[in-house]
C-alpha positions as CSV (number, residue, x, y, z in Angstrom):
1,M,14.2,83.9,147.6
2,S,17.6,82.6,149.0
3,D,18.7,80.7,145.9
4,I,20.9,82.5,143.4
5,E,19.3,82.3,140.3
6,D,15.9,83.7,141.8
7,S,17.6,86.2,143.7
8,D,17.2,90.2,142.4
9,I,21.1,89.9,141.9
10,G,21.5,87.3,140.4
11,N,18.9,86.9,137.7
12,P,19.3,89.4,135.2
13,A,15.9,88.7,133.4
14,G,13.9,90.1,136.5
15,G,16.1,93.1,137.1
16,Q,13.6,96.1,138.0
17,S,14.3,99.7,139.3
18,V,14.6,100.1,142.6
19,S,11.3,101.6,142.9
20,L,9.6,98.3,141.5
21,S,11.3,96.5,143.8
22,R,10.5,98.7,146.8
23,K,6.8,98.3,145.9
24,K,7.0,94.6,145.8
25,A,8.9,94.5,149.1
26,K,5.6,96.5,150.7
27,E,3.1,94.3,148.7
28,H,5.1,91.5,150.8
29,V,5.1,92.8,153.7
30,E,1.1,93.1,153.5
31,Q,0.5,90.0,152.3
32,L,2.7,88.9,156.0
33,Q,0.0,90.8,157.5
34,R,-3.4,89.1,155.9
35,L,-1.8,85.5,156.9
36,Q,-1.5,86.4,159.8
37,E,-4.9,87.6,160.7
38,K,-6.3,84.6,158.5
39,D,-4.3,81.8,159.2
40,P,-2.2,82.5,163.2
41,E,-1.4,78.8,163.2
42,F,0.6,78.7,160.1
43,Y,1.7,82.2,160.7
44,Q,2.9,80.6,164.4
45,Y,5.0,77.4,162.5
46,L,6.4,80.0,159.7
47,K,7.6,82.0,163.3
48,D,9.0,78.7,164.7
49,H,10.9,77.6,161.4
50,D,11.2,79.9,159.1
51,K,12.0,83.2,160.9
52,E,13.6,85.0,158.0
53,L,10.6,85.2,156.1
54,L,8.9,87.1,158.8
55,E,11.2,89.3,159.4
56,F,11.5,90.8,156.0
57,N,12.1,95.0,155.7
58,D,11.4,96.8,152.8
59,E,14.1,99.6,154.7
60,D,16.8,97.4,153.4
61,I,16.8,98.1,149.6
62,D,18.8,101.3,148.9
63,E,17.3,103.7,146.6
64,D,20.9,104.6,145.1
65,E,21.8,100.7,144.2
66,E,21.0,100.9,141.0
67,T,23.1,98.7,138.9
68,D,24.2,99.5,135.1
69,F,22.3,96.1,134.4
70,E,19.0,97.4,136.0
71,A,19.1,101.1,134.3
72,D,19.8,99.4,131.0
73,E,16.9,97.3,131.4
74,E,14.2,100.0,132.8
75,T,14.9,102.1,129.8
76,Q,13.6,99.6,127.3
77,P,9.8,98.4,127.5
78,A,8.9,94.7,128.0
79,V,7.6,94.0,124.9
80,E,10.8,95.4,123.0
81,S,13.2,93.5,125.3
82,Q,11.7,90.2,124.3
83,K,12.7,91.3,120.4
84,K,16.1,93.3,121.1
85,P,19.0,90.8,120.6
86,E,21.4,89.9,123.3
87,K,23.6,93.1,124.8
88,A,27.3,92.3,124.8
89,V,29.4,93.2,128.2
90,T,32.1,95.5,126.9
91,T,35.5,96.2,128.3
92,A,34.5,99.9,129.2
93,M,31.4,98.4,131.4
94,V,33.8,96.4,133.5
95,D,36.4,99.1,133.9
96,S,33.6,101.2,135.1
97,W,32.7,98.9,137.8
98,C,36.4,97.8,139.1
99,K,37.2,101.9,139.2
100,A,34.1,102.5,141.5
101,I,35.0,99.4,143.8
102,K,38.3,100.4,144.0
103,E,38.0,104.3,145.3
104,E,34.4,104.5,146.4
105,R,33.6,100.8,147.2
106,K,29.9,101.6,145.9
107,L,27.7,98.9,146.5
108,G,26.1,99.4,143.0
109,A,28.9,98.2,141.2
110,I,29.8,95.3,143.3
111,R,26.5,93.9,142.3
112,S,27.1,94.4,138.6
113,L,30.2,92.8,138.7
114,L,29.0,89.7,140.8
115,R,26.1,89.5,137.9
116,A,28.6,90.3,135.2
117,F,30.4,87.3,137.2
118,R,27.9,84.8,137.0
119,L,27.2,85.5,133.1
120,A,31.0,85.2,132.7
121,C,31.2,81.5,134.7
122,H,27.6,80.8,133.4
123,C,28.2,81.9,129.8
124,G,28.6,78.3,128.5
125,D,24.9,77.0,129.4
126,D,21.5,77.4,127.9
127,S,19.9,81.1,127.4
128,D,17.2,80.1,130.1
129,V,19.9,79.9,132.8
130,T,21.4,83.3,132.1
131,S,20.6,86.6,131.1
132,P,18.3,87.0,128.1
133,K,19.8,90.4,127.5
134,F,23.7,90.7,128.1
135,S,26.2,88.0,127.4
136,I,29.9,87.7,127.2
137,V,31.4,86.9,123.8
138,S,34.9,89.1,124.4
139,S,37.7,86.7,126.1
140,N,39.6,89.7,126.8
141,V,35.8,90.4,128.8
142,F,35.7,87.1,130.5
143,N,39.6,87.5,131.0
144,K,39.3,91.2,132.8
145,I,36.2,89.5,134.8
146,M,37.5,86.6,136.4
147,V,41.2,88.5,137.1
148,F,39.5,91.5,139.2
149,V,36.8,89.1,140.8
150,L,39.2,86.2,141.8
151,N,42.2,88.9,142.9
152,E,39.9,91.3,144.9
153,M,36.5,90.3,145.6
154,D,37.6,88.3,149.0
155,G,38.7,91.3,150.1
156,I,35.8,93.8,149.1
157,L,33.4,91.5,150.3
158,R,35.0,91.0,154.2
159,G,35.3,94.9,153.9
160,L,31.5,94.6,153.1
161,L,30.8,92.1,155.8
162,G,32.9,93.3,158.6
163,A,35.1,89.9,158.8
164,P,38.9,90.1,159.5
165,N,40.8,90.7,156.9
166,T,42.6,87.7,156.2
167,G,42.3,84.3,157.7
168,G,39.4,83.4,160.5
169,K,38.0,80.6,162.3
170,K,35.0,78.9,161.9
171,E,33.7,80.6,165.4
172,T,33.8,84.0,163.9
173,I,32.3,83.4,160.4
174,M,29.4,81.8,163.3
175,D,28.8,85.0,164.7
176,L,29.3,87.0,161.5
177,T,26.0,85.5,159.8
178,T,23.8,86.3,162.9
179,T,24.5,90.1,162.4
180,K,22.4,92.6,160.6
181,T,25.0,92.9,158.0
182,W,25.8,89.5,156.9
183,A,21.7,89.4,156.6
184,K,21.5,92.1,154.2
185,H,25.0,91.6,152.0
186,G,25.9,87.7,153.0
187,T,24.3,86.9,149.6
188,L,27.0,88.4,147.9
189,M,29.6,85.9,149.1
190,R,27.1,83.1,148.3
191,I,27.2,84.4,145.0
192,Y,30.9,84.8,144.7
193,L,31.3,81.1,145.9
194,S,29.0,79.1,144.1
195,N,29.8,80.8,140.7
196,T,33.4,80.0,141.2
197,L,32.4,76.6,142.2
198,H,30.7,76.2,139.1
199,I,33.4,77.5,136.8
200,L,35.5,75.3,138.6
201,T,33.5,72.0,137.1
202,E,33.5,73.6,133.4
203,M,38.0,74.6,133.1
204,T,39.4,72.0,131.7
205,D,42.9,73.6,131.8
206,E,44.8,72.8,134.7
207,Q,46.8,76.5,135.3
208,M,43.3,78.2,135.3
209,I,41.6,75.7,137.8
210,S,45.1,75.8,140.0
211,F,44.9,79.6,139.8
212,T,41.0,79.5,141.0
213,L,41.5,77.7,143.8
214,K,44.5,79.3,144.8
215,R,42.7,82.2,145.3
216,V,39.1,80.8,146.4
217,K,41.0,79.4,149.3
218,A,41.5,82.7,150.8
219,S,37.5,83.0,151.1
220,G,37.1,79.1,152.3
221,V,36.6,79.9,155.7
222,F,33.2,81.6,154.8
223,L,32.2,78.1,153.5
224,A,30.9,77.5,157.1
225,A,27.9,79.2,156.6
226,F,27.2,77.3,153.6
227,P,27.5,73.6,154.5
228,T,25.8,72.3,151.0
229,L,28.9,74.6,149.3
230,L,31.3,73.3,151.4
231,R,30.7,69.7,150.7
232,K,30.8,70.1,146.9
233,Y,34.0,72.3,147.0
234,I,35.4,69.3,149.1
235,K,34.2,67.3,146.2
236,V,35.9,68.9,143.5
237,A,39.0,69.5,145.3
238,L,39.2,65.5,146.2
239,H,38.5,65.2,142.7
240,S,41.5,67.6,141.4
241,W,44.0,65.7,143.7
242,G,43.9,62.7,142.8
243,T,43.5,63.2,138.9
244,G,45.7,66.3,138.3
245,R,49.0,66.7,137.0
246,G,51.8,69.2,137.5
247,A,51.0,72.0,140.3
248,L,47.5,71.0,140.7
249,P,47.3,68.5,143.1
250,I,49.8,70.3,145.7
251,V,47.5,73.7,144.7
252,S,44.2,71.6,145.7
253,F,45.5,69.3,148.7
254,L,46.3,72.9,150.2
255,F,42.8,74.0,149.8
256,L,41.6,70.8,151.4
257,R,44.7,71.6,154.6
258,D,43.5,75.1,155.0
259,L,39.4,73.6,155.2
260,C,40.4,71.9,157.7
261,V,42.6,73.4,159.8
262,R,39.8,76.2,159.7
263,L,36.9,74.2,159.6
264,G,38.1,71.4,162.2
265,S,35.7,68.5,162.3
266,D,32.8,69.9,159.8
267,C,35.1,68.9,156.8
268,L,38.2,67.1,158.5
269,D,36.5,63.6,158.9
270,T,35.4,63.8,155.2
271,C,39.0,64.5,153.7
272,L,40.5,62.1,155.3
273,K,38.4,59.4,154.4
274,G,37.8,60.8,150.8
275,M,41.8,61.1,150.3
276,Y,42.4,58.4,151.5
277,K,40.0,56.8,148.9
278,A,41.7,58.3,146.5
279,Y,44.9,57.2,147.0
280,V,44.1,53.7,147.0
281,M,42.3,54.5,143.4
282,N,45.2,55.5,142.2
283,C,47.1,52.4,143.5
284,K,45.1,50.1,141.5
285,L,48.0,49.0,138.7
286,S,49.3,46.7,136.9
287,K,52.2,44.3,137.8
288,S,55.2,46.6,137.2
289,V,55.3,50.1,138.1
290,S,56.8,53.1,136.0
291,R,58.8,55.4,138.2
292,S,57.4,58.2,137.6
293,K,54.0,56.4,138.9
294,Q,55.9,55.5,141.8
295,Q,57.1,58.8,142.7
296,H,53.5,60.4,142.0
297,I,52.0,58.0,144.2
298,H,54.6,58.7,146.8
299,F,53.6,62.3,146.6
300,L,49.7,61.5,147.3
301,G,50.8,59.3,150.5
302,N,53.1,62.1,151.5
303,C,49.9,64.3,151.4
304,V,47.7,62.1,153.4
305,T,50.5,61.8,155.7
306,E,50.6,65.4,156.1
307,L,46.6,65.3,156.4
308,Y,46.8,63.3,159.5
309,G,49.0,65.2,161.6
310,V,46.2,68.4,161.6
311,D,44.5,66.6,164.4
312,V,46.1,63.6,165.3
313,P,43.2,62.4,168.1
314,S,40.3,62.5,165.4
315,A,43.2,60.9,162.5
316,Y,43.6,58.6,164.9
317,Q,39.9,56.2,164.8
318,H,40.4,56.7,160.9
319,A,44.0,55.0,161.0
320,F,42.3,52.1,163.7
321,V,39.8,51.3,161.6
322,F,41.5,51.1,158.1
323,I,44.6,49.4,159.7
324,R,42.3,46.5,161.3
325,Q,40.6,46.6,157.7
326,L,43.8,45.3,156.2
327,A,44.5,42.5,159.4
328,V,41.0,41.1,158.6
329,I,41.6,40.9,154.6
330,L,44.9,39.1,156.0
331,R,43.3,36.6,158.6
332,G,40.6,35.9,155.6
333,A,44.1,34.5,153.3
334,L,45.7,33.0,156.4
335,T,42.4,31.0,157.4
336,V,41.9,30.1,153.4
337,R,45.4,28.5,153.8
338,G,45.0,26.8,156.9
339,D,41.8,25.0,155.5
340,K,43.6,23.6,152.6
341,V,46.0,22.1,154.6
342,V,43.5,20.3,156.6
343,K,41.7,19.6,153.6
344,E,44.7,18.0,151.7
345,K,45.4,16.0,154.8
346,K,41.7,14.1,154.9
347,D,41.0,14.1,150.9
348,K,44.0,13.4,149.3
349,K,42.3,11.5,146.6
350,Q,39.9,13.7,145.6
351,R,41.1,15.8,142.8
352,D,38.1,17.8,142.6
353,G,38.4,19.0,146.1
354,S,41.7,19.9,145.7
355,K,41.5,22.1,142.7
356,S,38.7,24.1,144.2
357,S,40.5,24.6,147.1
358,R,43.5,25.7,144.9
359,K,41.6,28.3,142.7
360,Q,39.8,29.7,146.3
361,L,43.5,30.1,147.5
362,D,44.6,32.1,144.5
363,K,41.6,34.5,145.2
364,A,42.3,34.7,148.8
365,Y,46.5,35.6,147.6
366,Q,45.0,38.1,145.5
367,K,43.4,40.6,147.9
368,V,46.5,40.6,149.8
369,Y,49.5,40.7,147.1
370,D,48.0,43.7,145.4
371,W,49.3,46.9,144.8
372,Q,46.8,48.6,146.7
373,F,47.1,46.4,149.6
374,I,51.1,47.2,149.7
375,S,50.5,50.6,149.1
376,C,48.2,50.9,152.0
377,L,51.0,49.0,154.1
378,E,53.4,51.7,152.8
379,L,51.4,54.2,153.4
380,W,50.5,53.7,157.3
381,T,53.9,53.1,158.0
382,G,54.8,56.4,156.5
383,V,52.3,57.8,158.9
384,I,53.2,56.0,162.2
385,C,56.7,57.0,161.8
386,A,55.6,60.7,160.8
387,Y,53.8,61.3,164.2
388,N,55.0,58.0,166.5
389,S,55.5,60.2,169.2
390,E,52.2,60.6,169.8
391,A,50.3,59.1,172.1
392,E,47.5,58.0,169.8
393,F,49.6,56.7,167.2
394,G,52.5,55.0,169.1
395,P,50.0,51.7,170.1
396,L,49.7,51.3,166.4
397,A,53.3,50.2,165.2
398,Y,52.8,46.7,166.8
399,P,49.7,45.7,164.8
400,L,51.0,47.3,161.7
401,A,54.4,45.5,162.2
402,Q,52.3,41.8,163.0
403,I,50.6,42.4,159.5
404,I,53.4,43.3,157.4
405,S,55.2,40.3,159.2
406,G,52.3,38.2,158.2
407,V,52.1,39.4,154.4
408,A,56.2,38.2,154.1
409,S,55.5,35.2,154.8
410,L,52.3,34.5,152.9
411,V,53.6,33.1,150.3
412,P,57.3,31.9,151.1
413,T,58.5,31.4,147.8
414,A,61.1,33.0,145.7
415,R,59.0,34.7,142.9
416,Y,57.7,37.2,145.7
417,I,60.8,38.0,146.6
418,P,60.4,41.7,145.8
419,L,57.4,42.0,147.4
420,R,58.9,40.3,150.7
421,L,61.9,42.7,150.4
422,R,59.0,45.7,150.3
423,C,57.6,44.3,153.6
424,M,61.4,44.4,155.4
425,K,61.8,47.7,154.2
426,M,58.9,48.9,156.2
427,L,59.7,47.0,159.0
428,N,62.9,48.4,159.4
429,R,61.4,51.9,159.0
430,L,59.2,50.9,162.0
431,A,62.3,49.9,163.7
432,G,64.4,53.1,163.3
433,A,61.3,55.3,163.8
434,T,59.7,53.6,167.2
435,G,63.2,52.0,168.4
436,T,61.4,49.2,168.6
437,Y,63.3,46.0,168.3
438,I,61.5,43.8,165.2
439,P,63.2,40.2,164.2
440,V,63.8,41.1,160.6
441,S,66.8,39.2,160.3
442,S,64.7,35.7,160.5
443,H,62.9,36.7,157.1
444,L,66.2,38.0,155.1
445,L,68.1,34.6,156.2
446,D,65.4,32.7,155.1
447,M,64.9,34.5,151.5
448,L,68.8,34.2,151.0
449,E,69.0,30.7,151.8
450,M,66.4,29.6,149.0
451,K,68.1,27.6,146.2
452,E,67.3,30.4,143.6
453,L,69.7,32.4,145.5
454,H,72.2,29.5,147.1
455,K,72.7,27.6,143.7
456,R,74.8,29.2,140.2
457,S,71.4,30.5,138.2
458,T,70.8,28.3,135.0
459,G,69.0,31.1,133.4
460,G,72.1,33.1,131.5
461,V,72.7,36.6,132.6
462,G,69.4,38.1,131.7
463,K,68.0,42.0,132.2
464,A,68.3,44.4,135.2
465,V,65.5,44.2,137.7
466,N,64.2,46.9,139.7
467,L,63.0,45.1,142.3
468,L,60.7,47.9,143.6
469,S,58.7,48.0,140.7
470,V,57.6,44.7,140.9
471,K,56.0,42.8,143.2
472,Q,56.7,39.6,141.9
473,V,58.9,37.8,138.9
474,D,57.8,35.4,136.1
475,K,59.7,31.7,136.2
476,T,62.4,32.9,133.4
477,T,63.5,35.9,135.5
478,L,63.6,33.5,138.3
479,K,66.7,31.8,137.0
480,T,68.7,34.8,136.0
481,R,72.5,36.0,137.3
482,A,71.1,39.6,137.0
483,F,68.1,38.8,139.3
484,Q,70.1,36.5,141.6
485,E,72.5,39.6,142.1
486,E,70.0,42.3,142.4
487,C,68.2,39.7,145.1
488,T,71.5,39.3,147.4
489,Y,72.7,43.2,147.2
490,Y,69.1,44.0,148.8
491,L,69.3,41.1,151.1
492,V,72.5,42.6,152.2
493,E,71.5,46.0,152.7
494,E,68.3,45.5,154.1
495,L,70.7,43.2,156.9
496,A,73.2,45.6,157.1
497,E,70.3,48.2,157.7
498,H,68.5,46.9,160.7
499,L,72.0,45.6,162.8
500,A,73.1,48.9,161.7
501,Q,70.0,50.2,164.1
502,W,71.3,48.5,166.8
503,S,75.0,48.5,166.6
504,Y,75.1,51.0,169.9
505,S,73.6,48.7,172.0
506,P,75.1,46.6,174.5
507,A,73.3,43.3,173.8
508,F,74.8,44.1,169.7
509,F,76.9,40.7,170.0
510,E,74.1,38.4,171.6
511,L,72.0,39.9,168.7
512,S,74.4,39.4,165.8
513,F,75.2,36.0,167.0
514,I,72.5,34.1,165.4
515,P,72.6,35.9,161.9
516,L,76.2,35.3,161.8
517,V,76.5,31.8,162.0
518,R,73.9,31.6,159.0
519,L,76.0,34.0,156.8
520,R,79.0,31.6,158.0
521,S,76.9,28.2,156.5
522,F,75.4,30.4,153.4
523,C,79.4,31.2,152.5
524,K,80.4,27.5,153.0
525,S,77.7,26.2,151.0
526,T,76.9,28.7,148.4
527,D,78.2,28.0,145.2
528,V,77.6,32.0,143.9
529,D,81.1,33.8,143.9
530,R,79.7,37.1,143.9
531,S,77.0,36.1,146.4
532,R,80.0,34.9,148.7
533,R,81.8,38.1,148.8
534,E,79.0,40.5,149.2
535,I,78.2,38.0,152.5
536,K,81.6,37.9,153.9
537,E,82.4,41.8,153.7
538,L,78.7,42.0,155.8
539,I,80.3,39.2,158.2
540,R,83.8,41.0,158.4
541,Q,81.8,44.5,159.3
542,V,79.1,42.6,162.1
543,E,82.3,41.3,163.6
544,A,83.8,44.4,163.6
545,N,81.1,46.2,165.5
546,S,81.0,43.2,167.8
547,E,83.8,44.3,169.1
548,F,83.6,48.1,169.5
549,T,80.5,47.4,171.6
550,N,82.5,44.6,173.8
551,S,85.3,47.2,173.9
552,K,83.1,49.7,174.9
553,R,80.7,47.5,177.2
554,A,84.3,45.8,179.1
555,T,85.1,49.1,180.2
556,A,81.6,50.6,181.3
557,D,80.2,51.1,184.2
558,I,76.2,49.8,183.2
559,S,73.4,47.8,184.5
560,P,70.1,46.9,183.5
561,D,68.9,50.1,183.7
562,L,66.6,52.0,181.1
563,I,68.7,55.0,181.8
564,A,71.9,53.5,181.9
565,I,71.3,51.6,178.7
566,E,70.3,55.2,176.9
567,S,73.2,56.9,177.8
568,F,75.6,53.5,176.5
569,L,77.4,54.6,173.2
570,K,75.1,58.0,173.0
571,A,78.0,60.4,171.5
572,E,79.2,57.6,169.2
573,K,75.4,57.1,168.2
574,E,75.3,61.5,167.7
575,T,78.1,61.3,165.1
576,G,77.3,57.4,163.4
577,S,81.3,56.1,164.0
578,S,80.2,52.7,164.6
579,P,81.6,50.2,161.7
580,L,78.1,48.9,160.8
581,S,76.5,52.4,160.8
582,Q,79.4,53.6,157.8
583,F,78.8,49.9,156.2
584,A,75.2,50.7,155.8
585,D,75.7,54.3,154.5
586,Q,77.9,52.9,151.8
587,L,75.3,50.5,150.7
588,R,72.6,53.4,150.8
589,L,74.9,55.2,148.4
590,R,75.5,51.9,146.4
591,A,71.7,51.3,146.2
592,Q,71.2,55.3,145.1
593,Q,73.9,54.6,142.0
594,R,72.1,51.5,140.8
595,I,68.9,52.3,140.8
596,D,69.9,55.5,138.7
597,A,71.8,53.5,136.1
598,M,68.7,51.7,135.6
599,V,67.0,54.7,134.7
600,E,67.1,55.5,130.9
601,S,66.4,59.7,131.5
602,S,66.2,61.6,134.8
603,V,63.5,63.7,133.1
604,I,60.3,61.9,133.9
605,V,57.0,63.6,132.6
606,G,54.8,64.2,135.9
607,A,57.6,63.7,138.4
608,E,57.4,67.6,139.4
609,S,54.3,66.5,141.4
610,S,55.9,64.5,143.3
611,I,58.5,66.6,144.7
612,F,56.4,67.2,147.8
613,S,58.3,69.5,150.1
614,S,60.5,72.0,148.0
615,K,57.0,72.2,145.9
616,L,54.6,72.9,149.0
617,S,57.4,75.8,150.0
618,E,57.7,77.4,146.7
619,I,53.8,77.6,146.8
620,E,52.9,78.8,149.8
621,E,55.8,81.1,149.9
622,D,53.8,82.6,146.3
623,E,50.8,82.9,148.3
624,E,52.3,85.3,150.8
625,H,52.7,88.1,148.0
626,E,49.9,90.1,147.0
627,G,50.7,90.8,143.8
628,D,49.5,87.9,142.1
629,E,47.8,90.1,139.1
630,E,50.6,89.5,136.4
631,E,50.2,85.5,137.4
632,A,46.3,85.8,136.8
633,N,47.1,88.0,133.3
634,N,49.3,85.3,132.3
635,V,46.7,82.7,133.2
636,F,43.5,84.5,132.1
637,S,45.3,85.4,128.6
638,S,44.3,83.3,126.1
639,S,40.7,83.0,124.1
640,W,39.2,80.5,126.1
641,L,35.9,80.6,127.0
642,P,33.3,77.8,128.1
643,E,31.7,75.8,125.4
644,K,27.9,76.6,124.2
645,K,26.0,73.5,125.4
646,S,23.1,72.1,123.8
647,K,19.4,72.3,125.2
648,V,19.4,68.9,125.2
649,P,22.8,67.1,126.3
650,K,23.4,63.8,125.9
651,E,23.0,61.4,128.9
652,K,26.1,59.1,128.9
653,P,28.7,62.1,129.3
654,K,26.8,64.2,131.9
655,E,26.6,60.6,134.1
656,S,30.5,60.0,133.5
657,K,31.2,63.6,134.2
658,K,29.0,63.4,137.4
659,R,30.7,59.9,138.7
660,S,34.1,61.5,138.0
661,H,33.2,63.9,141.0
662,E,30.8,61.9,142.9
663,E,33.4,58.8,143.3
664,Y,35.7,60.9,145.7
665,E,32.1,61.9,147.7
666,V,32.3,60.3,150.5
667,E,29.2,60.3,153.3
668,G,30.0,61.5,156.6
669,D,28.3,58.9,158.9
670,E,29.4,55.7,156.3
671,D,32.4,53.8,157.7
672,L,34.5,53.3,154.7
673,V,36.3,50.4,156.0
674,E,33.6,48.2,156.3
675,D,33.3,47.4,152.8
676,L,37.0,47.7,152.0
677,V,37.6,45.3,149.0
678,L,41.4,45.2,147.6
679,S,41.3,42.6,145.0
680,S,41.6,41.3,141.6
681,D,38.8,42.1,139.2
682,E,38.3,38.3,138.7
683,E,36.8,38.0,142.1
684,E,34.0,36.6,142.9
685,D,32.4,35.9,146.2
686,D,30.6,32.6,146.9
687,D,29.3,33.8,150.4
688,K,25.5,34.7,150.0
689,S,26.0,37.4,152.7
690,K,29.2,39.2,150.6
691,V,26.8,39.7,147.8
692,D,23.8,41.3,149.6
693,S,26.7,43.6,151.0
694,A,27.7,44.3,147.4
695,S,24.6,44.9,146.4
696,E,23.9,47.8,149.3
697,D,27.2,49.1,148.3
698,E,26.1,50.2,145.2
699,D,24.1,52.8,147.0
700,H,26.6,54.0,149.3
701,P,29.6,55.1,148.1
702,S,32.9,52.9,149.8
703,L,36.2,52.4,149.0
704,Q,35.4,49.4,147.1
705,L,38.6,49.1,144.9
706,S,37.5,46.1,142.4
707,N,33.4,46.6,142.0
708,K,33.2,45.6,138.5
709,K,29.6,44.5,137.3
710,R,30.3,40.9,136.1
711,K,27.5,39.0,133.5
712,P,26.1,36.2,135.3
713,D,27.7,32.6,135.5
714,N,25.7,29.7,134.0
715,S,28.5,27.5,135.0
716,S,26.4,26.1,138.0
717,K,24.3,24.8,135.8
718,Q,26.4,21.9,134.4
719,N,26.2,17.9,134.2
720,I,28.5,15.7,136.2
721,R,30.1,13.0,134.7
722,N,32.4,10.9,136.7
723,G,32.8,13.4,139.1
724,R,34.2,16.0,136.6
725,P,32.2,19.3,135.8
726,V,31.3,19.4,132.2
727,T,32.2,22.9,130.5
728,N,29.8,25.0,128.1
729,S,32.8,24.3,125.7
730,S,32.7,20.4,126.1
731,K,29.1,20.1,125.8
732,K,29.4,21.7,121.6
733,R,32.2,19.2,120.5
734,R,31.2,16.1,118.8
735,P,31.5,12.9,120.6
736,R,34.8,10.9,118.9
737,P,33.6,7.9,117.4
738,K,35.1,4.7,119.0
739,K,37.6,2.4,117.5
740,A,36.8,-0.4,116.1
741,S,37.8,-3.7,118.2
742,K,40.3,-6.1,116.7
743,G,37.2,-8.8,117.2
744,S,34.7,-6.6,115.6
745,K,36.7,-6.6,112.5
């Protein structure tokens, strides 16, 4: 009785007149009375565990609620109805229901329209699932039903159930579920929500999915009464957010955020874990990244940051665990590197040991120097910068800065200068948002003094390189003049950004002393004229800023007091009048112009979804207006109908479709981060415990990002000859004939 398909509303095949339904209800009451007499113990058990079944009341069936479907089915005998072909739902029928609902709020018309809505949502299913007597064959009828139900049904059912006209909280809905009105008409809301969920999984047009999600968002608070539907809606919305394009990700995010705000912890934890998982899956990239992909990832990161601000204390728990997992991965790479150094000192003559340790070290580096790992660092940098004033997120800045510094110094070679520059950008953002000094200049000056940037290039001019779209460069690009100049520009910009943050500090002279010494040394020893000019200009600006702060410090009466230091040059800081701040602004403008020059065209496919703030405000403004009928008519104006499914569906497409939604499903009690793997697909676990944990992860969805099944490797069964393993290919080679010695001739 509680299921939609088995109810008298949702199953047209069982439709009967009201008198027959009332007769069945009386028979059911008599059966319950006989059960109480024959088996009082079982009756008491039902009374304790299924009270609603025993409180069945046949008076709830109204005699004046005969629907059009029921009236039509009653006029035909049962034998004739089986032979009669399906009757099509016409536009006149839909118009009559809509008119009766708008003018009289007739309950029979509401039931008829919801049955037609279910028929429209399931019209692509098998005939034994939907009504055998009625069908929707016209796209015009389908569109009219969808438009009216999605636009009007939320307000109609709210009035019928006595709920608030708009919005609402979880507590209000839970109190409403205990009333007699909900017991009588609550099934109608379930029918509306469940069938809308079904059509969302069947639609392929992103514009239709966006409109449907935007309209059902108004009824999202009622999902508190249906936990199963709530989990399914979150799954579908996460899938649309992670894979959609255009406005669909924004609409999906607004739907998820509204659920989190209204329902609280019931869905917040699941959404936080699911969105982080979807974000990491989208960051699985190749060596280089296109600008449109960068913008899309930036948009997804903004969405995650926005959701973490809904409930900061709850979000802190997730952020702490996720950042800790990144630290564990970095610690593993540093441990492998330390073990390799110790082993090389002990066994310098054993080549086999050095080769195996080198391979193990490369695998450890692949876990860290991966786009997924770097994107996670950028995500948490943005989260902490956005909520650094909160008491919960402020302490996370220190461990995150330590992780970023460790990543930057893990492989201090020139090939990874692009990745190290991204780390320096993150550290500058953290320092600027938290007002904490982070020693960024030492990392930047170490890169500047590398021989690839210090000496003249030997590989020609080369192509322009966008260092923000790559994490490493090849050896050929490393020797080009274009790469050398681009690295010098970025280093100067980040060093100026770092020093400009403290250009109003009374200790700026002492803070900039060592960087000035190293910069002057670079100018004297470098062979690159262009780099020398850039560094000299930076030196002049730093010296001018030192004179600026020293002159103010000499005349100011300050002491080592926090209040006195904060008031030092406060007015100049608000106006940004220091020489180094103005120089940093010029460098930012030059960097933006240089990046724009590398882009062939400003029109990027899919870039509209990355414009977070403007697009978000536009959609929120559109939702405030009630006149959505024109938009709905534009969306549902095509001749689209759900495709007819075969009675025996293929197994592979069904499994792939199920997997596409379930990969975003997250169990509420599961710790995602414990099984987080941010490595390449070539990684193999040497430890048996890791293999066991990987087998357990097949039963529990987690954040494993490179979990491909590999064929069993038979390379362990190798013969050892002269201390070297013999591969399969060497076994198949024919032995070369030995050359005869001169004596044998």
